C-alpha positions in Angstrom: -22.5 14.6 -4.7 -25.5 14.1 -1.8 -28.0 17.3 -0.9 -28.3 17.9 2.5 -31.0 19.9 2.4 -33.1 17.4 0.9 -33.3 14.4 3.2 -34.9 13.6 6.6 -32.0 14.2 9.0 -31.6 16.9 12.0 -29.9 19.4 11.9 -26.3 20.1 13.9 -26.4 23.5 15.5 -27.1 25.1 11.9 -23.6 23.2 10.6 -23.6 20.2 8.0 -21.6 17.7 9.2 -18.7 16.3 6.4 -18.5 12.7 6.1 -16.4 10.4 4.3 -18.5 6.8 2.3 -16.3 4.5 0.3 -18.7 2.0 -0.7 -16.7 -1.8 -2.7 -17.0 -4.9 -3.0 -14.1 -7.1 -2.6 -14.6 -10.8 -4.7 -12.4 -12.6 -2.1 -14.8 -12.7 0.2 -18.1 -11.9 -1.7 -18.7 -9.0 0.9 -20.3 -5.1 0.1 -17.2 -3.2 2.4 -17.3 0.1 3.9 -16.2 2.5 5.3 -17.3 6.0 6.7 -15.3 8.9 7.6 -16.5 11.9 10.1 -14.2 14.7 10.3 -16.2 17.3 11.1 -15.1 17.6 14.5 -11.9 18.2 17.1 -11.5 14.7 16.7 -12.0 12.2 13.4 -13.9 8.9 14.0 -14.5 6.6 11.0 -16.9 3.2 11.4 -17.0 0.2 9.0 -19.2 -2.9 8.1 -19.5 -5.5 6.1 -22.8 -7.0 4.1 -22.4 -10.0 1.5 -25.9 -7.5 -0.2 -25.8 -4.1 -1.3 -28.8 -3.0 -0.5 -27.7 -4.4 3.2 -24.7 -2.4 2.8 -26.4 0.6 2.3 -28.6 0.4 4.7 -26.0 0.2 7.5 -24.5 3.3 5.6 -27.7 5.2 6.6 -28.3 4.0 10.0 -25.2 4.5 10.9 -24.8 8.4 9.4 -28.1 8.5 11.1 -26.4 7.3 14.9 -23.6 9.9 14.4 -25.4 12.8 13.4 -27.9 12.1 17.0 -24.8 11.9 18.5 -23.1 15.1 18.2 -26.0 17.2 18.2 -26.0 15.4 21.8 -22.4 16.8 23.2 
């Protein structure tokens, strides 16, 4: 489990956002696929993506987490 306090992310109303990340490799498509679910808001939000390279998929996940944190901070 990641410790969000050790990451360089903005604090959101002094609460940590609970997000679940699923990451898997699809051999048939030769792609790394991922889903990101944020159930900390009243409405569950889910994002997904795919990339041929693991590093690119992980960067997509990181960028999406940062974007979701920024959006929830502005609400």
